[in-house]
N, CA, C and O atoms as CSV, one atom per row, in Angstrom:
chain,resi,resn,atom,element,x,y,z
A,1,MET,N,N,21.928,-8.386,2.379
A,1,MET,CA,C,20.802,-8.058,1.331
A,1,MET,C,C,19.317,-8.416,1.309
A,1,MET,O,O,18.419,-8.024,0.564
A,2,GLY,N,N,19.308,-9.349,2.432
A,2,GLY,CA,C,17.235,-9.418,3.372
A,2,GLY,C,C,17.313,-8.114,3.911
A,2,GLY,O,O,16.174,-7.663,4.031
A,3,THR,N,N,18.243,-7.267,4.311
A,3,THR,CA,C,17.637,-6.213,5.334
A,3,THR,C,C,17.365,-5.406,4.343
A,3,THR,O,O,16.152,-5.199,4.289
A,4,LEU,N,N,18.045,-4.779,3.417
A,4,LEU,CA,C,17.726,-3.996,2.302
A,4,LEU,C,C,16.621,-4.149,1.631
A,4,LEU,O,O,15.934,-3.254,1.139
A,5,LEU,N,N,16.346,-5.856,1.592
A,5,LEU,CA,C,14.951,-6.032,0.957
A,5,LEU,C,C,13.595,-5.561,1.936
A,5,LEU,O,O,12.519,-5.032,1.657
A,6,TRP,N,N,14.235,-6.046,3.259
A,6,TRP,CA,C,13.088,-5.478,4.243
A,6,TRP,C,C,12.711,-3.886,4.438
A,6,TRP,O,O,11.593,-3.455,4.718
A,7,VAL,N,N,14.068,-3.011,4.197
A,7,VAL,CA,C,13.981,-1.643,3.890
A,7,VAL,C,C,13.126,-1.141,3.119
A,7,VAL,O,O,12.382,-0.212,3.436
A,8,ILE,N,N,13.149,-1.826,1.795
A,8,ILE,CA,C,12.500,-1.378,0.470
A,8,ILE,C,C,10.904,-1.571,0.650
A,8,ILE,O,O,9.996,-0.907,0.149
A,9,ALA,N,N,10.837,-2.783,1.596
A,9,ALA,CA,C,9.608,-3.335,1.657
A,9,ALA,C,C,8.424,-2.177,2.663
A,9,ALA,O,O,7.245,-1.861,2.504
A,10,ALA,N,N,9.180,-1.918,3.404
A,10,ALA,CA,C,8.934,-0.839,4.486
A,10,ALA,C,C,8.714,0.451,4.276
A,10,ALA,O,O,7.837,1.101,4.844
A,11,VAL,N,N,9.459,0.854,3.495
A,11,VAL,CA,C,9.214,2.094,2.567
A,11,VAL,C,C,7.850,2.078,1.911
A,11,VAL,O,O,6.875,2.804,2.104
A,12,LEU,N,N,8.044,0.998,1.033
A,12,LEU,CA,C,6.804,0.850,-0.280
A,12,LEU,C,C,5.501,0.753,0.990
A,12,LEU,O,O,4.686,1.675,0.953
A,13,ASP,N,N,5.378,0.083,1.669
A,13,ASP,CA,C,4.588,-0.069,2.570
A,13,ASP,C,C,3.844,1.074,3.302
A,13,ASP,O,O,2.618,1.119,3.406
A,14,ILE,N,N,4.814,2.113,3.865
A,14,ILE,CA,C,4.486,3.073,4.429
A,14,ILE,C,C,3.884,4.306,3.399
A,14,ILE,O,O,3.073,5.170,3.732
A,15,PHE,N,N,4.461,4.152,2.176
A,15,PHE,CA,C,3.845,4.951,1.253
A,15,PHE,C,C,2.383,4.355,0.469
A,15,PHE,O,O,1.683,5.033,-0.283
A,16,ALA,N,N,2.179,3.190,0.783
A,16,ALA,CA,C,0.839,2.650,0.385
A,16,ALA,C,C,0.066,3.166,1.392
A,16,ALA,O,O,-0.976,3.681,0.985
A,17,ILE,N,N,0.284,3.200,2.862
A,17,ILE,CA,C,-0.465,3.039,3.669
A,17,ILE,C,C,-0.960,4.660,3.550
A,17,ILE,O,O,-2.110,5.094,3.477
A,18,TYR,N,N,0.139,5.286,3.555
A,18,TYR,CA,C,-0.054,7.046,3.528
A,18,TYR,C,C,-1.350,7.272,2.053
A,18,TYR,O,O,-2.251,8.095,1.890
A,19,ASP,N,N,-1.036,6.530,1.516
A,19,ASP,CA,C,-1.990,6.671,0.121
A,19,ASP,C,C,-3.268,6.134,0.338
A,19,ASP,O,O,-4.192,6.790,-0.143
A,20,VAL,N,N,-3.472,5.396,0.770
A,20,VAL,CA,C,-4.676,4.640,0.891
A,20,VAL,C,C,-5.375,5.637,1.792
A,20,VAL,O,O,-6.399,6.130,1.318
A,21,MET,N,N,-4.892,6.149,3.397
A,21,MET,CA,C,-5.543,7.123,4.574
A,21,MET,C,C,-5.786,8.410,3.545
A,21,MET,O,O,-6.438,9.393,3.895
A,22,ASN,N,N,-5.147,8.269,2.164
A,22,ASN,CA,C,-5.569,9.888,2.163
A,22,ASN,C,C,-6.330,9.948,0.774
A,22,ASN,O,O,-6.761,10.977,0.256
A,23,SER,N,N,-6.427,8.538,0.214
A,23,SER,CA,C,-7.937,8.542,-0.666
A,23,SER,C,C,-9.070,8.684,-0.469
A,23,SER,O,O,-9.549,8.641,0.665
A,24,ARG,N,N,-9.810,8.903,-1.626
A,24,ARG,CA,C,-11.159,9.217,-1.290
A,24,ARG,C,C,-12.073,7.857,-1.473
A,24,ARG,O,O,-13.108,7.884,-2.140
A,25,ARG,N,N,-11.636,6.771,-0.875
A,25,ARG,CA,C,-12.309,5.383,-0.552
A,25,ARG,C,C,-13.159,5.602,0.809
A,25,ARG,O,O,-12.889,6.432,1.677
A,26,ASP,N,N,-14.236,4.692,0.817
A,26,ASP,CA,C,-14.893,4.594,1.771
A,26,ASP,C,C,-14.421,3.901,2.776
A,26,ASP,O,O,-13.567,3.128,2.342
A,27,TRP,N,N,-14.591,3.776,4.165
A,27,TRP,CA,C,-14.076,3.081,4.879
A,27,TRP,C,C,-13.283,1.604,5.103
A,27,TRP,O,O,-12.166,1.255,5.484
A,28,ALA,N,N,-14.556,0.923,4.630
A,28,ALA,CA,C,-14.583,-0.387,4.634
A,28,ALA,C,C,-13.310,-0.915,3.328
A,28,ALA,O,O,-12.577,-1.901,3.407
A,29,THR,N,N,-13.357,-0.154,2.475
A,29,THR,CA,C,-12.476,-0.299,1.489
A,29,THR,C,C,-10.961,-0.175,1.678
A,29,THR,O,O,-10.081,-0.915,1.238
A,30,LYS,N,N,-10.825,1.258,2.657
A,30,LYS,CA,C,-9.372,1.244,3.038
A,30,LYS,C,C,-8.886,0.473,4.187
A,30,LYS,O,O,-7.720,0.536,4.576
A,31,ALA,N,N,-10.047,-0.463,4.877
A,31,ALA,CA,C,-9.556,-1.137,5.905
A,31,ALA,C,C,-9.024,-2.669,5.367
A,31,ALA,O,O,-8.136,-3.417,5.775
A,32,VAL,N,N,-9.981,-2.762,4.275
A,32,VAL,CA,C,-9.291,-3.947,3.491
A,32,VAL,C,C,-7.938,-4.083,2.746
A,32,VAL,O,O,-7.240,-5.090,2.626
A,33,LEU,N,N,-7.752,-2.930,2.313
A,33,LEU,CA,C,-6.380,-2.470,1.663
A,33,LEU,C,C,-5.546,-2.737,2.789
A,33,LEU,O,O,-4.812,-3.720,2.888
A,34,LEU,N,N,-5.680,-1.835,3.630
A,34,LEU,CA,C,-4.720,-1.725,4.733
A,34,LEU,C,C,-4.339,-3.029,4.794
A,34,LEU,O,O,-3.326,-3.358,4.177
A,35,VAL,N,N,-5.037,-3.947,5.502
A,35,VAL,CA,C,-4.842,-5.226,6.060
A,35,VAL,C,C,-4.250,-6.258,5.168
A,35,VAL,O,O,-3.625,-7.220,5.614
A,36,ILE,N,N,-4.491,-6.010,3.691
A,36,ILE,CA,C,-3.697,-6.639,2.303
A,36,ILE,C,C,-2.407,-6.513,2.452
A,36,ILE,O,O,-1.567,-7.409,2.369
A,37,ILE,N,N,-2.169,-4.882,2.773
A,37,ILE,CA,C,-0.657,-4.010,2.363
A,37,ILE,C,C,-0.341,-4.662,3.546
A,37,ILE,O,O,0.011,-5.797,3.225
A,38,LEU,N,N,-0.264,-4.477,5.204
A,38,LEU,CA,C,0.255,-4.882,6.284
A,38,LEU,C,C,0.270,-6.802,6.437
A,38,LEU,O,O,1.151,-7.444,7.009
A,39,LEU,N,N,-0.623,-7.217,5.936
A,39,LEU,CA,C,-0.439,-8.968,5.949
A,39,LEU,C,C,0.505,-9.837,4.965
A,39,LEU,O,O,1.038,-10.941,5.075
A,40,ILE,N,N,0.473,-8.761,3.863
A,40,ILE,CA,C,1.463,-9.519,2.837
A,40,ILE,C,C,2.571,-8.186,2.510
A,40,ILE,O,O,2.240,-7.317,1.704
A,41,PRO,N,N,3.541,-8.151,3.031
A,41,PRO,CA,C,4.314,-6.841,3.031
A,41,PRO,C,C,4.705,-6.372,1.524
A,41,PRO,O,O,4.383,-5.255,1.118
A,42,PHE,N,N,5.397,-7.269,0.749
A,42,PHE,CA,C,6.241,-7.458,-0.175
A,42,PHE,C,C,4.875,-7.001,-1.562
A,42,PHE,O,O,4.911,-5.980,-2.250
A,43,ILE,N,N,3.970,-7.925,-1.620
A,43,ILE,CA,C,2.900,-8.472,-2.429
A,43,ILE,C,C,1.998,-7.240,-2.326
A,43,ILE,O,O,1.628,-6.546,-3.273
A,44,GLY,N,N,1.681,-7.062,-0.957
A,44,GLY,CA,C,0.576,-6.111,-0.812
A,44,GLY,C,C,0.817,-4.725,-1.016
A,44,GLY,O,O,-0.120,-3.994,-1.336
A,45,SER,N,N,2.066,-4.244,-0.854
A,45,SER,CA,C,2.110,-2.726,-1.502
A,45,SER,C,C,2.542,-2.880,-2.962
A,45,SER,O,O,1.914,-2.168,-3.746
A,46,GLY,N,N,3.177,-3.410,-3.312
A,46,GLY,CA,C,3.251,-3.371,-4.985
A,46,GLY,C,C,1.807,-3.578,-5.707
A,46,GLY,O,O,1.342,-2.908,-6.629
A,47,LEU,N,N,1.194,-4.745,-5.002
A,47,LEU,CA,C,-0.149,-5.066,-5.626
A,47,LEU,C,C,-0.980,-3.685,-5.577
A,47,LEU,O,O,-1.666,-3.463,-6.576
A,48,TYR,N,N,-1.004,-2.795,-4.613
A,48,TYR,CA,C,-1.712,-1.738,-4.378
A,48,TYR,C,C,-1.053,-0.396,-5.271
A,48,TYR,O,O,-1.657,0.576,-5.722
A,49,LEU,N,N,-0.075,-0.619,-5.319
A,49,LEU,CA,C,0.552,0.801,-6.124
A,49,LEU,C,C,0.468,0.606,-7.458
A,49,LEU,O,O,0.415,1.554,-8.242
A,50,LEU,N,N,0.445,-0.776,-7.871
A,50,LEU,CA,C,0.058,-1.183,-9.227
A,50,LEU,C,C,-1.264,-1.152,-9.696
A,50,LEU,O,O,-1.577,-0.625,-10.763
A,51,VAL,N,N,-2.135,-1.762,-8.847
A,51,VAL,CA,C,-3.463,-1.877,-9.479
A,51,VAL,C,C,-4.261,-0.937,-8.812
A,51,VAL,O,O,-4.803,-0.115,-9.550
A,52,PHE,N,N,-4.484,-0.839,-7.552
A,52,PHE,CA,C,-5.454,-0.367,-6.745
A,52,PHE,C,C,-5.501,1.520,-6.498
A,52,PHE,O,O,-6.420,2.263,-6.151
A,53,ARG,N,N,-4.427,1.717,-6.770
A,53,ARG,CA,C,-4.279,3.103,-6.563
A,53,ARG,C,C,-4.986,3.996,-7.692
A,53,ARG,O,O,-5.336,3.538,-8.780
A,54,ASP,N,N,-5.133,5.190,-7.336
A,54,ASP,CA,C,-6.198,6.192,-7.847
A,54,ASP,C,C,-5.112,7.078,-9.045
A,54,ASP,O,O,-4.502,8.142,-8.934
A,55,LYS,N,N,-5.196,6.308,-9.928
A,55,LYS,CA,C,-4.501,7.325,-11.166
A,55,LYS,C,C,-4.664,8.421,-11.612
A,55,LYS,O,O,-3.720,9.013,-12.135
A,56,SER,N,N,-5.977,9.007,-11.516
A,56,SER,CA,C,-6.494,10.296,-12.116
A,56,SER,C,C,-5.594,11.380,-11.195
A,56,SER,O,O,-5.719,11.391,-9.971
A,57,TYR,N,N,-4.769,12.196,-11.827
A,57,TYR,CA,C,-4.304,13.154,-11.200
A,57,TYR,C,C,-5.040,14.787,-11.226
A,57,TYR,O,O,-4.468,15.805,-10.835
A,58,ALA,N,N,-6.365,14.718,-11.760
A,58,ALA,CA,C,-6.722,15.921,-11.460
A,58,ALA,C,C,-7.435,16.628,-10.355
A,58,ALA,O,O,-7.602,17.846,-10.409
């Protein structure tokens, strides 16, 4: 069960990192978000995807 959670965290981290790198944010904000995502794998990616992700699809 623990392995499954780590795989899910890795997939979410990869998606969040990809989304941060393709966003229109400045480099300093990207760096801070990447550090948060990488240092806190479960909480960082979830926090980014739920709170910080740009939700405009236009």
